[in-house]
Every structure is written in structure tokens, then in C-alpha cells.
RODOPA-560987 format. One line per field, with one value per residue (C-alpha): x, y, z; residue in three letters. Coordinates in nm, 2 decimals. Layout:
<atoms>
X (X  ...)
Y (Y  ...)
Z (Z  ...)
residu (ALA  ...)
</atoms>
This chain:
<atoms>
X (-0.57  -0.88  -0.77  -0.43  -0.61  -0.82  -0.53  -0.34  -0.65  -0.67  -0.30  -0.34  -0.65  -0.46  -0.16  -0.39  -0.55  -0.21  -0.08  -0.40  -0.36  0.01  -0.09  -0.36  -0.09  0.20  0.01  -0.11  0.24  0.40  0.14  0.21  0.59  0.58  0.34  0.50  0.44  0.25  0.44  0.34  0.08  0.19  -0.07  -0.14  0.06  -0.16  -0.12  -0.11  -0.46  -0.49  -0.47  -0.80  -0.90  -0.92  -1.28  -1.39  -1.29  -1.50  -1.39  -1.17  -1.22  -0.94  -0.92  -0.85  -0.58  -0.37  -0.53  -0.37  -0.37  -0.65  -0.55  -0.53  -0.83  -0.80  -0.69  -0.97  -1.04  -0.88  -1.09  -0.93  -1.09  -1.00  -1.21  -1.50  -1.73  -1.88  -2.08  -2.44  -2.75  -3.02  -3.11  -3.47  -3.64  -3.86  -4.16  -3.98  -3.93  -3.60  -3.34  -3.24  -2.93  -2.82  -2.45  -2.32  -1.97  -1.76  -1.70  -1.36  -1.25  -1.44  -1.28  -1.50  -1.83  -2.11  -2.43  -2.76  -2.94  -3.30  -3.41  -3.20  -2.95  -2.58  -2.26  -1.94  -1.61  -1.49  -1.26  -1.56  -1.65  -1.70  -1.68  -1.92  -2.13  -2.36  -2.60  -2.68  -2.96  -3.09  -3.34  -3.35  -3.13  -2.83  -2.88  -2.75  -2.40  -2.42  -2.17  -2.20  -2.07  -2.04  -2.28  -2.59  -2.84  -2.75  -3.04  -2.98  -3.28  -3.28  -3.43  -3.72  -3.63  -3.70  -3.94  -3.98  -4.32  -4.37  -4.56  -4.48  -4.62  -4.57  -4.43  -4.76  -4.80  -5.07  -5.03  -4.87  -5.11  -4.90  -4.52  -4.22  -4.04  -3.70  -3.40  -3.13  -2.85  -2.79  -2.51  -2.55  -2.49  -2.39  -2.16  -2.09  -2.20  -2.46  -2.47  -2.66  -3.04  -3.10  -3.26  -3.59  -3.84  -4.20  -4.51  -4.71  -5.07  -5.23  -5.47  -5.28  -4.94  -4.84  -4.59  -4.44  -4.13  -4.11  -3.85  -3.56  -3.21  -3.06  -2.86  -2.88  -3.12  -3.17  -3.49  -3.58  -3.92  -4.03  -4.36  -4.46  -4.34  -4.14  -3.78  -3.62  -3.58  -3.40  -3.50  -3.28  -3.09  -3.30  -3.15  -3.33  -3.30  -3.40  -3.75  -3.81  -4.02  -3.83  -3.99  -4.24  -4.06  -4.19  -4.05  -4.13  -4.15  -4.12  -4.25  -3.98  -3.88  -3.89  -3.59  -3.63  -3.39  -3.30  -3.10  -2.91  -2.64  -2.29  -2.18  -2.49  -2.68  -2.99  -3.25  -3.23  -3.58  -3.70  -3.39  -3.46  -3.38  -3.39  -3.25  -2.92  -2.79  -3.05  -3.08  -2.92  -3.23  -3.46  -3.71  -3.74  -4.09  -3.98  -4.07  -3.82  -3.89  -3.87  -3.76  -4.01  -3.96  -3.77  -3.54  -3.71  -3.78  -3.94  -3.84  -4.07  -3.98  -3.60  -3.46  -3.55  -3.21  -2.88  -2.67  -2.82  -2.74  -2.94  -2.86  -2.94  -2.98  -3.04  -2.97  -2.76  -2.56  -2.31  -2.50  -2.42  -2.43  -2.47  -2.37  -2.38  -2.73  -2.91  -3.25  -3.14  -3.48  -3.66  -3.95  -3.75  -3.40  -3.27  -3.00  -2.93  -2.72  -2.52  -2.48  -2.21  -2.29  -2.17  -1.86  -1.76  -1.62  -1.58  -1.70  -2.07  -2.08  -1.95  -1.95  -1.77  -1.62  -1.31  -1.35  -1.41  -1.67  -1.81  -1.97  -2.09  -1.90  -1.90  -1.64  -1.84  -1.84  -1.55  -1.37  -1.46  -1.26  -1.09  -1.10  -0.76  -0.64  -0.91  -0.84  -0.88  -0.63  -0.38  -0.41  -0.32  -0.66  -0.70  -0.96  -1.04  -0.98  -1.26  -1.38  -1.38  -1.38  -1.50  -1.39  -1.30  -1.64  -1.68  -1.82  -1.83  -2.20  -2.30  -2.51  -2.37  -2.58  -2.46  -2.09  -2.15  -2.32  -2.04  -1.76  -1.92  -1.92  -1.83  -1.50  -1.21  -1.34  -1.14  -1.24  -1.04  -1.09  -0.97  -0.94  -0.86  -0.61  -0.52  -0.57  -0.37  -0.57  -0.45  -0.56  -0.56  -0.69  -0.81  -0.94  -1.27  -1.26  -1.47  -1.43  -1.54  -1.57)
Y (-2.76  -2.83  -2.59  -2.77  -3.09  -2.95  -2.80  -3.13  -3.32  -3.09  -3.14  -3.51  -3.49  -3.29  -3.52  -3.82  -3.66  -3.57  -3.93  -4.07  -3.85  -3.95  -4.32  -4.28  -4.14  -4.37  -4.71  -4.70  -4.59  -4.88  -5.12  -5.00  -5.03  -5.38  -5.55  -5.71  -5.52  -5.70  -5.76  -5.53  -5.67  -5.68  -5.62  -5.92  -5.92  -5.81  -5.99  -5.75  -5.73  -5.82  -5.52  -5.35  -5.06  -4.74  -4.63  -4.33  -4.01  -3.69  -3.43  -3.15  -2.79  -2.56  -2.41  -2.75  -2.90  -2.78  -2.88  -3.18  -3.26  -3.50  -3.86  -3.99  -4.19  -4.57  -4.73  -4.89  -5.25  -5.49  -5.78  -6.10  -6.41  -6.59  -6.35  -6.28  -6.49  -6.41  -6.09  -6.20  -6.00  -5.94  -5.70  -5.59  -5.38  -5.08  -5.31  -5.53  -5.82  -6.01  -5.84  -6.16  -6.11  -5.78  -5.72  -5.62  -5.48  -5.29  -4.93  -4.91  -5.26  -5.34  -5.68  -5.79  -5.85  -6.10  -6.17  -6.21  -6.54  -6.61  -6.50  -6.18  -6.32  -6.24  -6.35  -6.14  -6.29  -6.22  -5.95  -5.73  -5.69  -5.32  -5.21  -4.97  -5.17  -5.07  -5.30  -5.24  -5.40  -5.23  -5.08  -4.98  -4.71  -4.81  -4.86  -4.60  -4.68  -4.88  -5.02  -5.39  -5.62  -5.99  -6.14  -5.95  -5.95  -5.66  -5.53  -5.32  -5.13  -5.06  -4.73  -4.71  -4.64  -4.31  -4.24  -4.02  -3.90  -3.71  -3.67  -3.69  -3.43  -3.34  -3.01  -2.84  -2.95  -3.22  -3.55  -3.84  -4.12  -4.42  -4.46  -4.66  -4.55  -4.67  -4.57  -4.46  -4.41  -4.43  -4.31  -4.45  -4.24  -4.34  -4.65  -4.70  -4.86  -5.14  -5.23  -5.09  -5.05  -4.93  -5.13  -5.19  -5.05  -5.05  -4.95  -4.67  -4.60  -4.30  -4.03  -3.76  -3.89  -3.94  -4.20  -4.29  -4.50  -4.64  -4.82  -4.65  -4.68  -4.34  -4.17  -3.97  -4.09  -4.01  -4.14  -4.22  -4.21  -4.31  -4.35  -4.45  -4.18  -4.02  -4.10  -4.19  -3.87  -3.83  -3.64  -3.40  -3.57  -3.63  -3.68  -3.94  -3.97  -4.27  -4.24  -3.91  -3.84  -3.65  -3.33  -3.38  -3.43  -3.32  -3.48  -3.33  -3.60  -3.43  -3.57  -3.75  -3.72  -3.97  -4.13  -4.26  -4.43  -4.73  -5.04  -5.20  -5.47  -5.31  -5.50  -5.56  -5.25  -5.46  -5.37  -5.57  -5.68  -5.72  -5.57  -5.44  -5.08  -4.97  -4.71  -4.82  -4.72  -4.44  -4.56  -4.82  -4.87  -5.05  -4.76  -4.75  -4.75  -4.69  -4.99  -5.11  -5.07  -5.33  -5.25  -5.32  -5.48  -5.17  -5.17  -4.86  -4.81  -4.55  -4.53  -4.31  -4.16  -4.09  -3.79  -3.46  -3.31  -3.43  -3.73  -4.07  -4.41  -4.69  -5.06  -5.25  -5.63  -5.90  -6.28  -6.28  -5.96  -5.82  -5.61  -5.24  -4.95  -4.61  -4.33  -3.95  -3.91  -3.58  -3.45  -3.10  -3.00  -3.10  -3.34  -3.59  -3.71  -3.95  -4.22  -4.47  -4.76  -5.04  -5.39  -5.64  -6.01  -6.24  -6.44  -6.78  -6.73  -6.36  -6.05  -6.02  -5.65  -5.32  -4.99  -4.65  -4.51  -4.56  -4.94  -4.95  -5.14  -4.92  -5.02  -4.85  -4.90  -4.73  -4.49  -4.39  -4.49  -4.72  -4.88  -5.25  -5.37  -5.24  -5.40  -5.50  -5.27  -5.01  -4.64  -4.68  -4.97  -4.78  -4.47  -4.67  -4.68  -4.99  -5.18  -5.00  -4.65  -4.42  -4.16  -3.81  -3.58  -3.60  -3.33  -3.11  -3.14  -3.31  -3.66  -3.78  -3.71  -3.84  -4.15  -4.44  -4.39  -4.02  -4.13  -4.39  -4.14  -3.88  -4.13  -4.26  -4.06  -4.06  -4.23  -3.99  -3.74  -3.68  -3.71  -3.63  -3.84  -3.78  -4.09  -4.14  -4.42  -4.49  -4.12  -3.98  -3.82  -3.90  -3.71  -3.88  -3.78  -4.04  -4.06  -4.25  -4.54  -4.84  -5.13  -5.48  -5.77)
Z (13.31  13.10  12.84  12.81  12.76  12.48  12.29  12.31  12.18  11.88  11.79  11.81  11.57  11.31  11.33  11.27  10.97  10.82  10.87  10.71  10.40  10.36  10.39  10.12  9.88  9.96  9.97  9.60  9.49  9.68  9.53  9.17  9.22  9.38  9.13  8.81  8.49  8.21  7.88  7.60  7.37  6.99  6.73  6.50  6.17  5.88  5.55  5.25  5.10  4.73  4.49  4.43  4.21  4.40  4.46  4.25  4.41  4.41  4.16  4.30  4.23  4.11  4.47  4.63  4.40  4.11  3.78  3.61  3.24  3.14  3.10  2.74  2.63  2.64  2.32  2.11  2.20  1.96  1.85  1.74  1.59  1.92  2.13  1.90  1.68  1.34  1.30  1.22  1.13  0.87  0.60  0.55  0.29  0.36  0.41  0.66  0.42  0.39  0.17  0.00  -0.22  -0.05  -0.03  0.32  0.35  0.60  0.47  0.64  0.52  0.19  0.17  0.47  0.29  0.27  0.07  0.25  0.20  0.11  0.46  0.45  0.70  0.66  0.84  0.84  0.96  1.32  1.19  1.11  1.48  1.55  1.18  1.01  0.77  0.48  0.28  -0.09  -0.28  -0.60  -0.66  -0.29  -0.15  0.06  0.43  0.67  0.79  1.12  1.36  1.38  1.65  1.73  1.98  1.88  1.60  1.37  1.16  0.85  0.70  0.32  0.21  -0.04  -0.40  -0.57  -0.85  -1.17  -1.28  -1.61  -1.93  -2.30  -2.54  -2.91  -3.03  -2.99  -2.63  -2.70  -2.51  -2.69  -2.58  -2.67  -2.68  -2.57  -2.25  -2.13  -1.92  -2.17  -1.92  -1.54  -1.32  -0.97  -0.66  -0.31  -0.27  -0.63  -0.95  -0.93  -1.29  -1.58  -1.56  -1.91  -2.19  -2.01  -2.26  -2.16  -2.35  -2.20  -2.29  -2.12  -2.26  -2.08  -2.19  -1.82  -1.69  -1.36  -1.28  -0.93  -0.72  -0.88  -0.74  -0.64  -0.92  -1.24  -1.51  -1.88  -2.03  -2.39  -2.55  -2.90  -3.09  -3.44  -3.68  -3.39  -3.35  -3.01  -2.81  -2.48  -2.17  -1.97  -1.68  -1.37  -1.03  -0.81  -0.44  -0.22  -0.10  -0.29  -0.60  -0.86  -1.00  -1.28  -1.61  -1.95  -2.26  -2.60  -2.87  -3.22  -3.55  -3.75  -4.11  -4.39  -4.55  -4.91  -5.15  -5.36  -5.28  -5.56  -5.62  -5.62  -5.93  -6.15  -6.04  -6.02  -5.75  -5.43  -5.34  -4.97  -4.82  -4.46  -4.38  -4.01  -3.78  -3.62  -3.28  -3.24  -2.88  -2.66  -2.45  -2.70  -2.69  -3.07  -3.21  -3.57  -3.79  -4.04  -4.41  -4.69  -5.05  -5.33  -5.66  -5.78  -5.48  -5.34  -4.97  -4.75  -4.38  -4.17  -3.84  -3.88  -3.69  -3.85  -3.76  -3.65  -3.78  -3.78  -3.93  -4.10  -4.13  -4.44  -4.43  -4.68  -4.66  -4.98  -4.91  -4.67  -4.41  -4.44  -4.19  -4.36  -4.12  -4.13  -4.27  -4.18  -4.29  -4.18  -4.06  -4.38  -4.39  -4.60  -4.70  -4.96  -4.95  -5.23  -5.11  -5.28  -5.13  -5.20  -5.23  -4.96  -5.03  -4.91  -4.55  -4.61  -4.41  -4.32  -4.22  -4.35  -4.18  -4.20  -3.89  -3.67  -3.63  -3.25  -3.04  -2.76  -2.43  -2.11  -1.79  -1.45  -1.59  -1.89  -2.26  -2.30  -2.60  -2.56  -2.86  -3.18  -3.53  -3.65  -3.93  -3.86  -3.79  -3.41  -3.40  -3.62  -3.40  -3.09  -2.92  -2.70  -2.50  -2.17  -2.30  -2.17  -2.42  -2.27  -2.58  -2.95  -3.18  -2.88  -2.72  -2.38  -2.41  -2.05  -2.02  -2.37  -2.39  -2.58  -2.89  -2.92  -2.90  -3.17  -3.41  -3.36  -3.43  -3.75  -4.07  -4.44  -4.54  -4.56  -4.30  -3.98  -3.62  -3.31  -2.99  -2.64  -2.42  -2.06  -2.01  -1.65  -1.55  -1.85  -2.13  -2.49  -2.79  -3.13  -3.47  -3.72  -4.07  -4.10  -4.33  -4.45  -4.20  -4.28  -4.03)
residu (MET  ALA  GLU  GLY  TRP  THR  ALA  GLY  ALA  GLN  ARG  ARG  ALA  TRP  LEU  SER  ALA  ALA  LEU  LEU  SER  VAL  ALA  LEU  LEU  VAL  VAL  PRO  LEU  LEU  PHE  TRP  LEU  LEU  LEU  PRO  ARG  PRO  ALA  PRO  VAL  MET  PRO  ALA  ARG  GLN  GLU  PRO  ALA  PRO  ALA  ARG  LEU  ALA  PRO  PRO  GLN  PRO  GLU  HIS  THR  ALA  ARG  GLU  VAL  GLU  ALA  GLU  PRO  PRO  ALA  PRO  PRO  PRO  PRO  PRO  ARG  GLU  THR  THR  ALA  ALA  ARG  ALA  GLY  PRO  VAL  ARG  GLY  ALA  VAL  VAL  ASP  PRO  GLU  GLY  ARG  PRO  GLY  ALA  GLY  ALA  THR  VAL  ARG  CYS  THR  ASP  GLU  PRO  SER  LEU  SER  ALA  VAL  ALA  ASP  ALA  GLU  GLY  ARG  PHE  GLU  LEU  PRO  PRO  GLU  ALA  ASP  GLY  CYS  THR  ALA  VAL  ALA  THR  HIS  PRO  PRO  PHE  GLY  ASP  THR  SER  PRO  ALA  ARG  VAL  ALA  ALA  GLY  ARG  ASP  ASN  ILE  LEU  HIS  LEU  ILE  ALA  GLY  GLY  SER  ILE  ALA  GLY  GLU  VAL  VAL  ASP  GLN  SER  GLY  ARG  PRO  VAL  GLU  GLU  TYR  LEU  LEU  ALA  ILE  GLU  SER  PHE  LEU  PRO  SER  GLY  SER  GLY  ALA  HIS  GLY  SER  VAL  ASN  GLY  ARG  ALA  ARG  LYS  VAL  SER  ASP  PRO  SER  GLY  ALA  PHE  GLN  LEU  ASN  ASP  LEU  GLU  PRO  GLY  ARG  TYR  VAL  LEU  THR  VAL  SER  ALA  PRO  GLY  ARG  PRO  PRO  THR  ARG  SER  ALA  PRO  VAL  ASP  VAL  GLU  ALA  GLY  VAL  ALA  ALA  ARG  ARG  LEU  ARG  ILE  VAL  LEU  PRO  GLN  GLY  ALA  THR  LEU  ARG  GLY  ARG  ILE  VAL  ASP  ALA  GLU  SER  ARG  ALA  PRO  VAL  VAL  GLU  ALA  GLN  VAL  GLU  LEU  ASP  SER  ALA  THR  SER  SER  GLY  ALA  ASN  ALA  ILE  SER  LEU  ALA  LEU  THR  ASP  SER  ASN  GLY  ASP  TYR  GLU  LEU  GLN  GLY  VAL  PRO  ALA  SER  GLY  PRO  PHE  SER  VAL  ARG  VAL  ARG  HIS  ASP  GLN  TYR  VAL  SER  LYS  ILE  VAL  PRO  GLY  LEU  ASP  ALA  ARG  GLY  ALA  GLY  SER  ALA  ARG  ALA  ASP  ILE  GLU  LEU  ARG  LEU  LEU  GLY  ASP  GLY  GLY  SER  ARG  GLU  GLU  LEU  THR  GLY  ILE  GLY  ALA  MET  LEU  ALA  VAL  SER  SER  SER  GLY  VAL  THR  ILE  ALA  ASP  VAL  ILE  GLU  GLY  GLY  PRO  ALA  ALA  LEU  ALA  GLY  LEU  ALA  GLN  GLY  ASP  VAL  ILE  VAL  ARG  ILE  ASP  GLY  GLU  PRO  ALA  THR  ASP  LEU  PRO  LEU  ALA  ASP  CYS  ILE  GLN  ARG  LEU  ARG  GLY  PRO  ALA  GLY  THR  ARG  VAL  SER  VAL  GLY  VAL  ASP  ARG  GLY  GLY  ARG  VAL  LEU  GLU  VAL  THR  MET  ARG  ARG  ASP  VAL  VAL  VAL  ARG)
</atoms>
């Protein structure tokens, strides 16, 4: 009986445990089903953010993404007068001093230019913002091209000029201690012509015959020297660079010849007393140390120091007579030559000068030796030559590198002789042949 009670007690214990387990599972389920469910919570509405530039992204390698063609560069920034102010700055010389009077211009737009004031300051219009500018101020070298911009102080530095050092000797190599020295011709380099620098003769006195020219503008130079008894003589061309001393130059100054003759009245054949006889157009620089000669009571003269070879001209003057230029004289290497000359009396309101040649006035320009004017009725005018023609050939020989004085002497000559001249007119070369004649003016 005791065993029956024990077995019944165990069954009741297992049944109680099973009911308790079911209750633990069913009660939470009933609780979840009977409670009201909360309404879903909606996220707050987001306003679109203002547009922003994407942050820089790391570069991708070829393994990660397919290569894309590079994006085109952005167009250059346009500058307008409304967005930029004037372009201001200063020009200074190699010593840091103001480059007063320097010209500043944009190389890509030359019309945009300005001139520096007394303090070296310049002001370009707003359109010059971002241009490449260069300043020029002879005798200094041009500044290096520099990009200038509005809103900053643009400083342009001029380059120191060049120099020529040399010596003057006679035909035996001995120094000529005293002489006149000048620049005969100059062809500028760099940004263009800055005007002629010839005609500045200076007296040099040095026991060794040495000279030095400083602060020279870059370009090609030809020098002229002359001394008493020694006619004007030109050097070989010398190229000068900014800030650089040219190689030492040696100029041989030969002894001249003597020109003798008599000056008489063309009608009466009477001697003309105290007429002046001098070299004419032997140089365009003023470096002529040959003193003029005066006729004596017999009309005789003696001019010492004329060229010993090659054509030259003399000019004869007297207050009562028409001045006369006598061309085509040549001592031909001898120590002397002779020229007897006739003068015509001045008339009332008539001509005052007589010469033999083509009847053209010559001048030096940036293009070369140019016809500045022609005399009405003269050979040049009759042949069709005109003001502005650039002489490029004389008698078939190139003339583009000839100094002014050489061109003049080659175009002059005895009346009746012929000369051919090639001129450049607007890029077209014209060849004309003329007969030299006596021209009065």
C-alpha cells in the first residue's frame, strides 16, 4: 500500500511540473496578443542639404577602376575692367635706382603700354592684368619678360649695359695717343630700335691708345676713329650683349694723303681767296679730326689727311659763291692727289649749293639707309625713287650693312657716269639705273 502511495505521488509531481511549464509558455503569449500594439514611428522628414562640392577622392589604381580620359584644363580666367584695377609697378636699374622714363609694354598686346615716372612707377590699364610685360630704357638692356597682375606691386629689373674695350694703333702697330672716337652705326637687338646712338664723338688721350665705351645698349656697333693727318676709319662690326664686355677691339688708323689744288672763279678765272675746303660726308658720327684748309692769295689750298685710297668728297665754301661738293676723288694709294675747282658767284635768290650725284637726301632708319627726300628734276626723281625707299644694293653690291657715309660716297660721282640702285619699297625690290648729273639747290 505504501508503494502505491509513492507511485501516485510521483505522478502528481510530474503533472504539476508539466502544467507549470505550459503556463510559463502560454501566459506571455496571451499577454502579447491582448496588449494594444504601438503605432509605427515615422522618421523625421529631411530637408535637402544645400549643394556642396564633393570632397577630394583618393586616386584609383588601374586594378580598381577602368581608366578615364583626363578632364580638360579649365579655361584661362578672363579679366575685365569691372573685376580688376590698373596694373601698377616700378622699373629699377641694375643699381636699384628708379628707371625714370622707361617704357613698359605687354609683349602679347603692344598697345598696352606706359612710361615710368620720375620715381620709376608705371601704371598699365586693367586690360593688362596677366600679360607678359617688358621694360626698355636705353642704354640698359631690356628687363626679362615677366607676368604682371593687378593688386600687387610688379617690379621690373633692367639689365646693365654692355661695353667695348679696345685700342687704336697706326699701320706699324704703334699706339695712336690722341684721337676722336665715335659710334658710326648701331643696329639694336632685342625688342627693337631705340633710336640712333651715333654722332657722339669724344676725344681720347691715352699713351697706350686704349679706350673703353660703357653702358652700351645691346646690339651691333661700328666705331669710327680719326686723328690729325689720319682720315676717319671705321672698325669691324662689334656685337654687344647686356652686362657683357665685348672682346678687345683693335683699330688700325692709317696715315692720310694730301689733296692740293686751286680754286678759281668760273667766269673770270680769278683766284678765290680764303675759300674753305674740307672733307664732306667722310663720316656721319662727327669723328673727323681733319682740319679744313683755306686758299691763299693765289687760290691754292692743301688739305692734309684725306683718305689714301677709295672715293671721297670735298666741300668748298665761300660767302660770295655757291657752295660746291666735288665727289669721286681718289688718291689711289699715293701720298697726294690734285683737284682744281671752279666756283660760281651767288645770284639773287638763286641756288646756294651744287653737287654731282643722283639728287637724293639719305638718312638712317631702323630699316637701314633710307631715301629721305629727292630733289625735283634730279636723276633719282626722274628714275622714280621716292621718300621711304630703303637702299639694299648699289652697283650690284649689297648695301644693307653699309654705313650712311659709304652709301653717300658710292652714289656720288662725276657727271655722266652711271649707277644702279636697288631699293626695297614695301617688301618689293626695285632696280633702277641712273646717270649722275649736276644738281643745284
